[in-house]
C-alpha positions as CSV (number, residue, x, y, z in Angstrom):
1,M,-2.2,-1.9,-35.2
2,K,-2.1,-0.6,-31.6
3,L,-4.9,-1.9,-29.5
4,E,-7.4,0.4,-27.9
5,S,-6.1,1.4,-24.4
6,K,-9.5,2.1,-22.8
7,T,-10.5,-0.4,-20.2
8,T,-14.3,0.1,-20.6
9,S,-16.3,-2.1,-22.9
10,P,-17.4,-0.8,-26.3
11,Q,-20.7,-2.6,-25.8
12,K,-23.5,-1.5,-23.5
13,V,-23.9,-3.6,-20.4
14,D,-27.1,-3.8,-18.5
15,V,-26.9,-1.8,-15.3
16,S,-30.6,-1.4,-14.7
17,N,-30.4,-3.0,-11.3
18,L,-28.1,-0.3,-9.9
19,Q,-31.1,1.5,-8.3
20,Q,-31.8,-1.7,-6.3
21,I,-28.1,-2.1,-5.5
22,L,-27.9,1.5,-4.2
23,R,-30.9,0.9,-1.9
24,L,-29.3,-2.4,-0.6
25,S,-26.0,-0.6,-0.1
26,S,-27.4,1.9,2.4
27,G,-26.5,-0.5,5.3
28,D,-23.2,-0.3,7.2
29,E,-20.1,-1.7,5.6
30,A,-16.6,-2.3,6.9
31,S,-14.7,0.9,7.7
32,V,-12.1,2.1,5.2
33,N,-8.4,1.2,5.8
34,R,-7.0,2.3,9.1
35,A,-4.1,4.8,9.1
36,K,-0.7,3.2,8.9
37,T,1.3,2.9,12.0
38,H,3.3,6.1,12.8
39,P,6.8,5.3,11.6
40,V,8.7,7.2,14.3
41,T,8.8,5.6,17.7
42,S,10.4,6.6,21.0
43,A,12.6,3.6,20.8
44,S,13.9,4.5,17.4
45,L,14.5,8.1,18.5
46,G,16.4,6.9,21.5
47,A,18.6,4.6,19.5
48,L,19.1,7.3,16.9
49,S,20.4,9.7,19.5
50,K,23.0,7.2,20.6
51,E,24.1,6.0,17.2
52,D,24.2,9.3,15.4
53,E,26.3,11.8,17.3
54,R,26.7,14.0,14.3
55,S,23.0,14.6,14.1
56,R,23.0,16.0,17.7
57,E,25.9,18.3,16.7
58,S,23.9,19.7,13.9
59,V,20.9,20.6,16.1
60,N,20.9,24.2,17.3
61,F,19.5,24.2,20.9
62,P,18.0,27.7,21.5
63,Q,19.0,29.5,24.8
64,A,16.1,30.5,27.0
65,P,15.7,34.2,27.5
66,S,15.5,35.7,31.0
67,E,12.2,37.7,30.6
68,D,9.4,37.0,33.0
69,A,6.1,35.3,32.0
70,E,4.3,38.4,30.8
71,S,7.2,39.5,28.5
72,C,7.4,36.0,27.2
73,A,3.8,36.0,26.3
74,E,4.2,39.3,24.5
75,Q,7.0,37.8,22.4
76,V,4.7,35.2,20.8
77,P,3.6,36.6,17.4
78,P,-0.2,36.4,16.6
79,Y,-1.7,33.6,14.5
80,L,-0.7,33.6,10.8
81,A,2.5,35.6,11.7
82,R,4.6,32.9,13.2
83,E,6.7,31.7,10.2
84,E,10.0,32.7,11.9
85,F,8.9,32.0,15.5
86,S,10.5,29.2,17.6
87,P,9.2,28.6,21.2
88,T,12.2,28.7,23.5
89,E,10.6,28.4,27.0
90,Q,7.7,26.5,28.4
91,R,6.0,29.8,29.2
92,H,5.7,30.5,25.5
93,F,3.1,27.7,25.4
94,G,1.0,29.3,28.2
95,A,-1.6,26.7,29.3
96,G,-2.0,25.2,25.9
97,G,-0.3,22.8,23.5
98,S,2.1,23.3,20.6
99,F,1.8,25.7,17.7
100,P,0.7,23.6,14.6
101,E,1.8,26.3,12.2
102,V,5.4,26.3,13.5
103,H,7.1,23.5,11.6
104,I,9.7,22.3,14.2
105,L,9.6,19.7,16.9
106,Q,8.0,21.1,20.1
107,Y,7.6,19.8,23.6
108,P,4.9,21.9,25.4
109,L,4.0,21.4,29.1
110,D,7.2,19.4,29.8
111,M,6.5,16.6,27.3
112,G,9.6,14.4,26.9
113,R,10.9,15.2,30.4
114,G,11.3,12.7,33.2
115,L,9.0,12.7,36.3
116,D,12.1,13.2,38.5
117,G,13.4,16.2,36.7
118,P,14.5,17.6,33.4
119,S,15.9,15.0,31.0
120,G,17.7,17.5,28.9
121,C,15.0,17.6,26.3
122,P,14.7,21.2,24.9
123,V,11.5,23.1,24.5
124,S,11.9,22.9,20.7
125,L,14.3,21.5,18.2
126,D,15.4,23.5,15.1
127,I,14.7,20.6,12.8
128,D,11.5,19.9,10.8
129,Y,9.6,16.6,10.9
130,D,10.5,15.4,7.5
131,A,14.3,15.7,8.2
132,L,13.9,13.8,11.5
133,Q,11.8,11.1,9.7
134,L,14.6,10.7,7.1
135,K,17.2,10.3,9.8
136,V,15.1,7.7,11.7
137,S,14.4,5.8,8.4
138,K,18.0,5.5,7.5
139,F,18.7,4.2,10.9
140,V,15.9,1.6,10.7
141,L,17.2,0.3,7.4
142,C,20.5,-0.5,9.0
143,Q,18.9,-2.6,11.8
144,S,19.4,-6.4,11.8
145,E,15.8,-7.5,12.0
146,S,13.8,-10.2,10.2
147,T,10.3,-11.7,10.1
148,V,9.0,-15.2,10.3
149,E,7.7,-15.0,6.7
150,Y,11.0,-13.7,5.4
151,E,12.9,-16.5,7.2
152,A,10.5,-19.0,5.6
153,F,11.2,-17.4,2.2
154,L,15.0,-17.7,2.6
155,D,14.7,-21.4,3.6
156,F,12.4,-22.0,0.6
157,T,14.7,-20.4,-2.0
158,D,17.9,-21.9,-0.5
159,R,16.6,-25.4,-0.7
160,D,15.9,-25.4,-4.4
161,Q,16.8,-22.5,-6.6
162,V,16.3,-24.4,-9.9
163,D,12.7,-25.6,-9.5
164,P,11.3,-24.0,-6.3
165,L,7.7,-24.9,-7.2
166,S,8.5,-28.6,-6.7
167,Q,8.6,-27.9,-2.9
168,I,4.9,-26.9,-2.8
169,V,3.1,-30.2,-2.1
170,G,0.0,-30.8,-4.2
171,A,0.3,-27.6,-6.2
172,R,-1.5,-27.3,-9.4
173,S,-0.3,-25.2,-12.4
174,V,-2.1,-22.2,-13.8
175,E,-2.9,-22.1,-17.5
176,R,-0.8,-19.8,-19.7
177,A,-2.4,-18.4,-22.9
178,S,-1.8,-15.8,-25.6
179,N,-4.0,-14.1,-28.3
180,V,-7.0,-14.7,-26.2
181,D,-10.4,-13.4,-27.5
182,P,-11.4,-10.7,-25.1
183,G,-15.0,-11.7,-25.4
184,T,-14.2,-15.1,-23.8
185,V,-12.3,-13.9,-20.8
186,A,-15.3,-13.4,-18.5
187,A,-16.5,-16.9,-19.2
188,R,-13.1,-18.4,-18.6
189,C,-12.2,-16.5,-15.5
190,F,-15.3,-15.3,-13.7
191,Q,-17.9,-18.1,-13.9
192,G,-18.5,-19.9,-10.6
193,S,-15.6,-19.4,-8.3
194,G,-13.5,-18.3,-11.2
195,K,-10.0,-19.4,-12.2
196,P,-6.7,-17.4,-12.7
197,L,-5.2,-17.2,-16.1
198,I,-1.7,-16.1,-17.2
199,F,-1.4,-14.0,-20.4
200,T,2.0,-14.3,-21.9
201,D,1.3,-11.4,-24.3
202,G,-0.6,-9.2,-21.9
203,M,1.9,-6.4,-22.1
204,R,2.4,-6.4,-25.9
205,D,1.4,-2.7,-26.1
206,W,3.3,-1.5,-23.0
207,D,6.1,1.0,-23.4
208,A,6.9,0.3,-19.7
209,L,8.6,-2.9,-20.7
210,S,11.3,-1.0,-22.5
211,T,11.5,2.2,-20.4
212,W,10.7,1.4,-16.7
213,S,13.8,0.6,-14.6
214,L,15.2,1.7,-11.2
215,E,17.4,4.1,-13.0
216,Y,14.5,5.5,-15.0
217,F,12.4,6.1,-11.8
218,Q,15.5,7.6,-10.0
219,E,16.1,10.1,-12.7
220,K,12.5,11.2,-13.3
221,Y,10.9,10.9,-9.8
222,G,13.7,10.6,-7.4
223,S,12.6,13.5,-5.2
224,D,9.2,11.9,-4.5
225,L,8.8,11.1,-0.7
226,V,7.7,7.5,-0.5
227,M,6.8,5.0,2.1
228,A,8.1,1.4,2.4
229,N,7.2,-1.4,4.8
230,D,8.9,-4.6,5.9
231,R,5.6,-6.5,6.2
232,A,2.6,-6.4,3.9
233,P,-0.3,-6.3,4.2
234,A,-0.3,-4.7,7.7
235,R,-2.0,-6.8,10.4
236,H,-3.5,-5.8,13.7
237,A,-2.4,-9.3,15.0
238,D,1.3,-8.8,14.3
239,E,2.0,-6.9,17.5
240,A,0.5,-9.6,19.7
241,I,2.3,-12.5,17.8
242,D,5.8,-11.1,17.3
243,R,6.1,-7.5,16.1
244,K,4.2,-5.0,14.0
245,Q,5.1,-3.7,10.6
246,R,8.0,-1.2,10.4
247,T,7.6,1.7,8.0
248,V,10.2,4.1,6.6
249,H,9.8,7.4,4.7
250,M,12.5,8.6,2.3
251,P,13.0,10.1,-1.1
252,L,12.4,7.6,-3.9
253,A,16.0,8.0,-5.1
254,D,17.3,6.8,-1.7
255,Y,15.0,3.8,-1.6
256,L,16.0,2.7,-5.1
257,S,19.7,3.0,-4.1
258,Y,18.9,0.8,-1.2
259,C,17.3,-1.8,-3.6
260,Q,20.3,-1.7,-5.9
261,R,22.6,-2.4,-3.0
262,L,20.6,-5.4,-1.9
263,C,20.8,-6.8,-5.5
264,Q,24.6,-6.9,-5.5
265,P,25.9,-10.5,-6.1
266,D,28.5,-10.1,-3.4
267,L,26.0,-9.0,-0.7
268,P,27.2,-10.2,2.7
269,E,25.1,-12.9,4.2
270,S,24.5,-10.7,7.3
271,E,22.8,-8.2,5.0
272,R,20.9,-10.8,3.1
273,R,19.3,-12.1,6.3
274,K,17.8,-8.6,7.0
275,V,14.1,-8.4,6.0
276,P,13.9,-6.0,3.0
277,F,11.5,-3.1,2.8
278,Y,8.7,-3.1,0.2
279,L,7.6,0.0,-1.8
280,N,3.9,-0.7,-1.7
281,G,2.8,2.8,-0.7
282,W,4.0,5.0,-3.6
283,R,1.1,6.9,-5.1
284,A,2.8,6.8,-8.5
285,Y,-0.1,7.2,-10.8
286,S,-1.9,10.0,-8.9
287,Q,1.3,11.9,-8.6
288,H,2.4,11.2,-12.1
289,P,-0.6,10.5,-14.4
290,E,1.7,10.3,-17.4
291,L,2.9,6.9,-16.2
292,M,-0.5,5.5,-17.3
293,H,0.5,6.1,-20.9
294,D,3.2,3.4,-20.5
295,I,0.7,0.8,-19.3
296,P,-2.5,1.0,-21.5
297,G,-5.4,-1.2,-20.4
298,P,-4.4,-4.8,-21.4
299,Y,-6.3,-6.1,-24.5
300,F,-7.8,-9.0,-22.6
301,T,-9.8,-6.7,-20.3
302,S,-11.3,-4.6,-23.1
303,Q,-14.7,-6.3,-22.7
304,C,-14.7,-7.1,-19.0
305,D,-13.4,-4.0,-17.2
306,H,-16.6,-2.0,-16.7
307,T,-15.3,0.1,-13.8
308,C,-15.7,3.6,-15.4
309,M,-19.1,2.7,-16.8
310,V,-20.5,1.5,-13.4
311,L,-19.0,4.6,-11.6
312,A,-20.6,6.9,-14.2
313,Q,-24.0,5.2,-13.7
314,V,-23.6,5.7,-9.9
315,D,-22.8,9.4,-10.6
316,K,-26.0,9.8,-12.6
317,L,-28.2,8.0,-10.0
318,V,-26.7,9.5,-6.8
319,F,-25.6,13.0,-7.9
320,K,-28.0,13.4,-10.9
321,A,-24.9,14.3,-13.0
322,Q,-24.8,14.0,-16.8
323,S,-21.6,11.9,-16.9
324,S,-20.8,9.9,-19.9
325,D,-20.0,6.2,-19.6
326,D,-16.3,7.2,-20.0
327,G,-16.4,8.6,-16.5
328,D,-15.7,12.2,-17.1
329,A,-16.8,13.4,-13.6
330,P,-13.7,14.3,-11.6
331,W,-14.5,11.9,-8.7
332,V,-15.2,9.1,-11.2
333,S,-11.8,9.5,-12.9
334,G,-10.1,9.9,-9.5
335,M,-11.6,6.7,-8.1
336,N,-10.8,4.8,-11.3
337,M,-7.2,6.0,-11.1
338,S,-6.9,4.9,-7.5
339,L,-7.5,1.3,-8.5
340,N,-4.1,1.2,-10.3
341,K,-1.1,0.5,-8.2
342,L,2.7,0.1,-8.6
343,F,4.9,-2.1,-6.4
344,V,8.7,-2.0,-6.3
345,G,10.9,-4.2,-4.2
346,P,14.1,-6.2,-3.9
347,P,14.2,-10.0,-3.8
348,G,12.3,-11.3,-0.7
349,T,9.6,-8.6,-0.5
350,I,6.5,-10.5,0.4
351,T,2.8,-10.0,0.2
352,R,1.2,-12.3,2.8
353,M,-1.9,-14.4,2.1
354,H,-5.0,-12.4,1.5
355,Y,-7.7,-11.6,-1.1
356,D,-8.3,-8.1,-2.5
357,A,-10.7,-5.8,-0.7
358,G,-14.0,-4.7,-2.2
359,E,-14.5,-8.1,-3.9
360,A,-12.5,-6.7,-6.9
361,H,-11.0,-8.7,-9.7
362,A,-7.3,-7.9,-10.4
363,W,-4.6,-8.2,-13.0
364,L,-0.9,-8.0,-12.1
365,G,1.9,-7.6,-14.6
366,Q,5.6,-8.1,-14.1
367,V,7.5,-5.3,-15.7
368,A,10.8,-6.5,-14.3
369,G,11.9,-9.5,-12.3
370,R,10.2,-12.8,-11.4
371,K,7.5,-13.2,-8.8
372,L,6.3,-16.3,-7.1
373,F,2.5,-16.6,-6.6
374,I,0.6,-19.2,-4.6
375,C,-3.2,-18.9,-5.0
376,F,-6.3,-20.6,-3.5
377,S,-9.9,-20.8,-4.7
378,P,-12.6,-19.1,-2.6
379,D,-13.9,-22.6,-2.2
380,D,-10.9,-23.3,0.1
381,S,-11.6,-20.4,2.4
382,Q,-12.9,-22.8,5.1
383,Y,-9.4,-24.3,5.2
384,L,-7.4,-21.0,5.4
385,Y,-8.4,-19.8,8.8
386,K,-9.5,-16.2,8.0
387,M,-8.3,-13.8,10.6
388,E,-11.0,-12.2,12.6
389,T,-8.7,-9.4,13.7
390,E,-8.3,-8.1,10.2
391,T,-11.4,-6.2,9.1
392,E,-10.0,-4.0,6.3
393,T,-8.6,-6.9,4.1
394,A,-9.4,-10.6,4.4
395,Q,-6.1,-12.3,5.5
396,S,-5.0,-15.8,6.4
397,P,-2.3,-16.5,9.0
398,I,-1.0,-19.4,7.0
399,D,2.4,-19.1,5.3
400,P,2.3,-21.5,2.3
401,L,6.1,-21.7,2.3
402,R,6.2,-23.0,5.9
403,P,2.7,-24.2,6.8
404,D,2.0,-25.2,10.4
405,F,-0.2,-28.3,10.1
406,T,-0.3,-28.7,13.9
407,K,-1.8,-25.3,14.4
408,Y,-3.8,-25.3,11.1
409,P,-4.7,-28.9,10.3
410,L,-7.5,-28.1,7.8
411,Y,-4.9,-26.5,5.5
412,K,-4.1,-30.0,4.3
413,L,-7.4,-30.0,2.5
414,A,-6.7,-26.8,0.5
415,T,-5.4,-27.0,-3.0
416,P,-2.6,-24.5,-3.9
417,Y,-2.2,-23.1,-7.4
418,A,1.5,-22.1,-7.8
419,F,3.4,-20.3,-10.6
420,I,6.2,-17.9,-11.2
421,L,5.2,-14.9,-13.2
422,Q,7.9,-13.9,-15.7
423,P,8.8,-10.4,-16.9
424,G,6.3,-9.4,-19.6
425,E,3.6,-11.8,-18.3
426,M,0.3,-10.8,-16.6
427,V,-2.1,-12.8,-14.4
428,L,-5.8,-12.2,-14.0
429,V,-6.9,-13.1,-10.4
430,P,-10.7,-13.3,-10.0
431,K,-12.4,-11.8,-6.9
432,G,-12.2,-13.8,-3.7
433,W,-9.1,-15.7,-4.8
434,W,-6.5,-15.9,-2.0
435,H,-2.9,-15.2,-3.1
436,Y,0.6,-15.0,-1.6
437,A,3.4,-13.3,-3.6
438,A,7.1,-13.1,-3.2
439,A,9.7,-11.3,-5.4
440,L,12.4,-13.7,-6.6
441,D,14.4,-10.9,-8.2
442,M,14.4,-7.1,-8.1
443,S,10.7,-6.6,-9.0
444,I,8.5,-4.0,-10.6
445,T,4.8,-5.0,-10.7
446,A,1.9,-3.0,-12.1
447,M,-1.5,-3.9,-10.8
448,R,-5.1,-2.9,-11.2
449,N,-8.4,-3.8,-9.4
450,F,-11.4,-3.7,-11.6
451,Y,-15.1,-4.5,-11.8
452,H,-17.2,-6.5,-14.3
453,A,-20.8,-5.5,-14.5
454,P,-22.4,-9.0,-14.4
455,S,-20.1,-10.4,-11.7
456,N,-19.1,-7.8,-9.2
457,A,-20.6,-4.4,-10.1
458,Q,-22.7,-4.4,-6.9
459,D,-19.5,-4.6,-4.8
460,L,-18.2,-1.5,-6.4
461,V,-21.5,0.3,-5.7
462,K,-21.4,-0.8,-2.1
463,Y,-17.8,0.5,-1.8
464,V,-18.8,3.9,-3.2
465,M,-21.8,4.2,-0.9
466,T,-19.6,3.4,2.1
467,L,-17.2,6.2,1.1
468,L,-20.1,8.6,0.6
469,K,-21.6,7.8,4.0
470,K,-18.2,8.3,5.6
471,K,-17.8,11.7,4.0
472,R,-21.3,12.8,5.2
473,V,-20.5,11.7,8.7
474,E,-17.3,13.7,8.6
475,Q,-19.1,16.8,7.4
476,V,-21.7,16.5,10.2
477,Q,-19.0,16.1,12.8
478,Q,-17.1,19.1,11.4
479,R,-20.3,21.1,11.4
480,G,-21.0,20.1,15.1
481,T,-17.5,21.1,16.1
482,S,-17.7,24.5,14.5
483,E,-21.1,25.1,16.0
484,G,-20.0,23.9,19.4
485,G,-16.9,26.2,19.4
């Protein structure tokens, strides 16, 4: 019989303390994730112009007309009527900036020109931003760059491909189980500091195991514009230490073709040494909700994933709505959906040491490929040198594949839990558990953050209240701007 796919508990859970939690949550919390670094840089553009002569041949540089300033001003169509308009002279901009509704690259007020005279940069380029981004992204993928964490991964896998876990000194194993009573999961995984648990049968109701593949995603969703990064999670400290994360934007079909190329057995060593890009920014489920039918809530969370129920209670208390515990309010279902993520990447795509934001529990399931995990208990946080520069997500600078005991001597006191998650297996990672992950094969990983009423519901409420306060601040700022204008 097919298991119930809902992730909320069939039993009522006491949430009577939410009123108190809401009052306590009115204080300031950490800001939401900062925007990702703009993927197009001046250096990339300069290199692109040198490497890709054909791209310059395809650009139509408009010729400046000879009219005087007044006639030029008259040639600018009024607002909402500029679909076919392209500024061709600096005078078209008057004393202002570019036209946001004109979707071409623009250089008002001599932007892009040298101080000693014109650099040959035109007033506008007859190319839209998405097309330029794609050109730059293809160029970036061809660059020969690496990262310290990827070099450590290559050394680690090259030393012992048969039993790589044997290289992790002092590592403990993580229990594997099947046919677990859902009613016992909270007691086994969440009490005290918690403990990870691997479910060998966690995907027993998942159609994704038989349908999801690179070819499947290419055929169905290949036109999606996706974002991939060569470092994850992003870190403020990267730029000061070596270099910040690089990001590329491209259609999903192009990214998956890139992954297929990297998986070829005869891949040249020079290509293997390039750090691969990780698809950890695809909003797969929000763009394609039907994918959720392929990954119903795993059976083992049926009595410990109370996320929708807690959100529905917040909806009633804050918005006085009459939501059911199934979370039928649009914002409730939207937030619940946002906690599901899908990660795709070739071998060597790495998630550096961190623990999940919002004090959330998580499960991760390997739909395809193997993935190496190294985890640490919250009790070991004092030995992991939490980075003060990273305010959005708790991160550690330590690479468990190449630890620097001179720089981080206390790390010797930490106890790693190491395992390789096989296709079809799922791991439950309790809140606050640090984890490092690296794909050993071409990998497809499904993941969900969730909340359990007795152990971390208050953290979900605080997160919701933080978002609500941020929204109110934005509304006040917008109102002030409109009144001031």
